MIDOSE-1310 file (N, C-alpha, C; in nm, 2 decimals, decimal comma, always signed):
residues 67
mevl	-0,61/-0,21/+1,38/-0,71/-0,19/+1,28/-0,67/-0,28/+1,16; -0,77/-0,31/+1,08/-0,74/-0,40/+0,97/-0,76/-0,33/+0,83; -0,67/-0,37/+0,74/-0,68/-0,32/+0,60/-0,67/-0,44/+0,51; -0,73/-0,43/+0,39/-0,72/-0,53/+0,29/-0,62/-0,49/+0,19
vnnk	-0,52/-0,58/+0,17/-0,41/-0,55/+0,08/-0,41/-0,66/-0,03; -0,45/-0,63/-0,15/-0,46/-0,73/-0,26/-0,54/-0,85/-0,21; -0,65/-0,82/-0,15/-0,74/-0,93/-0,11/-0,69/-1,01/+0,01; -0,59/-0,96/+0,08/-0,54/-1,03/+0,20/-0,56/-0,93/+0,32
lyav	-0,61/-0,98/+0,43/-0,64/-0,90/+0,54/-0,51/-0,88/+0,63; -0,48/-0,76/+0,67/-0,36/-0,73/+0,75/-0,41/-0,65/+0,87; -0,35/-0,68/+0,99/-0,37/-0,60/+1,11/-0,25/-0,50/+1,12; -0,28/-0,37/+1,12/-0,18/-0,27/+1,13/-0,21/-0,18/+1,24
qpgt	-0,12/-0,10/+1,29/-0,14/-0,01/+1,40/-0,20/+0,12/+1,34; -0,29/+0,18/+1,42/-0,34/+0,31/+1,38/-0,23/+0,41/+1,35; -0,24/+0,49/+1,25/-0,13/+0,58/+1,22/-0,03/+0,53/+1,12; -0,06/+0,41/+1,07/+0,03/+0,34/+0,97/+0,02/+0,42/+0,84
tvaa	+0,14/+0,45/+0,78/+0,14/+0,51/+0,65/+0,16/+0,40/+0,54; +0,14/+0,45/+0,42/+0,16/+0,36/+0,30/+0,30/+0,30/+0,30; +0,40/+0,39/+0,33/+0,54/+0,35/+0,33/+0,56/+0,24/+0,44; +0,51/+0,26/+0,56/+0,52/+0,17/+0,67/+0,45/+0,04/+0,63
llqf	+0,34/+0,04/+0,56/+0,27/-0,08/+0,52/+0,37/-0,16/+0,43; +0,43/-0,10/+0,34/+0,52/-0,17/+0,25/+0,63/-0,23/+0,32; +0,69/-0,17/+0,42/+0,79/-0,23/+0,51/+0,73/-0,35/+0,58; +0,61/-0,33/+0,64/+0,55/-0,44/+0,72/+0,53/-0,57/+0,63
iqls	+0,49/-0,55/+0,51/+0,46/-0,67/+0,42/+0,59/-0,70/+0,34; +0,70/-0,64/+0,38/+0,83/-0,67/+0,32/+0,83/-0,65/+0,17; +0,78/-0,54/+0,12/+0,78/-0,51/-0,02/+0,86/-0,38/-0,04; +0,96/-0,38/-0,11/+1,04/-0,26/-0,13/+0,96/-0,16/-0,21
sekg	+0,99/-0,03/-0,19/+0,92/+0,07/-0,27/+1,01/+0,11/-0,39; +1,06/+0,01/-0,46/+1,14/+0,03/-0,57/+1,06/+0,09/-0,69; +1,12/+0,11/-0,80/+1,05/+0,16/-0,92/+0,96/+0,05/-0,97; +0,85/+0,09/-1,03/+0,76/-0,01/-1,09/+0,65/-0,05/-0,99
vaia	+0,63/+0,02/-0,88/+0,53/-0,01/-0,79/+0,43/+0,10/-0,79; +0,30/+0,06/-0,80/+0,19/+0,16/-0,79/+0,09/+0,12/-0,68; +0,04/+0,21/-0,61/-0,05/+0,18/-0,50/-0,18/+0,27/-0,51; -0,29/+0,20/-0,49/-0,42/+0,27/-0,49/-0,49/+0,23/-0,35
insq	-0,55/+0,33/-0,30/-0,63/+0,30/-0,18/-0,78/+0,34/-0,21; -0,86/+0,24/-0,19/-1,00/+0,25/-0,23/-1,02/+0,30/-0,37; -0,95/+0,25/-0,46/-0,95/+0,28/-0,61/-0,89/+0,41/-0,64; -0,83/+0,48/-0,55/-0,76/+0,61/-0,58/-0,61/+0,59/-0,57
vipk	-0,55/+0,62/-0,69/-0,40/+0,61/-0,70/-0,34/+0,71/-0,60; -0,24/+0,66/-0,53/-0,16/+0,75/-0,43/-0,02/+0,77/-0,49; +0,01/+0,90/-0,52/+0,14/+0,93/-0,58/+0,25/+0,89/-0,48; +0,36/+0,84/-0,54/+0,47/+0,79/-0,46/+0,52/+0,89/-0,36
aswq	+0,52/+1,02/-0,40/+0,57/+1,13/-0,31/+0,48/+1,14/-0,19; +0,36/+1,08/-0,18/+0,27/+1,09/-0,07/+0,28/+0,97/+0,02; +0,35/+0,87/-0,02/+0,35/+0,74/+0,06/+0,40/+0,76/+0,20; +0,49/+0,85/+0,23/+0,54/+0,87/+0,37/+0,44/+0,94/+0,46
eqll	+0,34/+1,01/+0,40/+0,25/+1,09/+0,48/+0,11/+1,03/+0,47; +0,08/+0,95/+0,37/-0,06/+0,90/+0,35/-0,09/+0,79/+0,46; -0,19/+0,83/+0,55/-0,23/+0,74/+0,65/-0,33/+0,64/+0,61; -0,33/+0,52/+0,65/-0,43/+0,42/+0,63/-0,54/+0,43/+0,73
qtad	-0,66/+0,40/+0,69/-0,78/+0,40/+0,77/-0,83/+0,26/+0,78; -0,91/+0,24/+0,89/-0,97/+0,11/+0,91/-1,05/+0,07/+0,79; -1,04/-0,05/+0,74/-1,11/-0,11/+0,63/-1,07/-0,06/+0,49; -0,96/+0,01/+0,48/-0,91/+0,06/+0,35/-0,88/-0,06/+0,27
kvti	-0,91/-0,05/+0,14/-0,88/-0,15/+0,04/-0,76/-0,10/-0,04; -0,64/-0,16/-0,02/-0,52/-0,12/-0,08/-0,49/-0,22/-0,19; -0,46/-0,16/-0,31/-0,42/-0,24/-0,42/-0,27/-0,21/-0,46; -0,19/-0,31/-0,46/-0,05/-0,29/-0,50/-0,02/-0,36/-0,63
irat	+0,03/-0,28/-0,72/+0,06/-0,33/-0,86/+0,21/-0,32/-0,88; +0,27/-0,43/-0,92/+0,41/-0,43/-0,96/+0,43/-0,45/-1,11; +0,50/-0,36/-1,17/+0,53/-0,38/-1,31/+0,63/-0,49/-1,33; +0,61/-0,57/-1,44/+0,71/-0,67/-1,47/+0,75/-0,66/-1,61
qgg	+0,87/-0,72/-1,64/+0,92/-0,71/-1,78/+0,87/-0,84/-1,85; +0,87/-0,83/-1,98/+0,83/-0,95/-2,06/+0,74/-0,91/-2,16; +0,70/-1,01/-2,24/+0,61/-0,97/-2,35/+0,51/-1,08/-2,38
């Protein structure tokens, strides 16, 4: 199945969780990362269980320091 992550298309297996997606795209789930699926913010506590669906639009935001 395909999901759109920050406007880039990825092919993932059915049953892929948010946490597994982060591993797949080699992005650590460190502090300062926020994820929304179809414009709905997903709490970090739910990343291990939240399953992705075909054509989901995933937005990943990373906080940066600076001013």
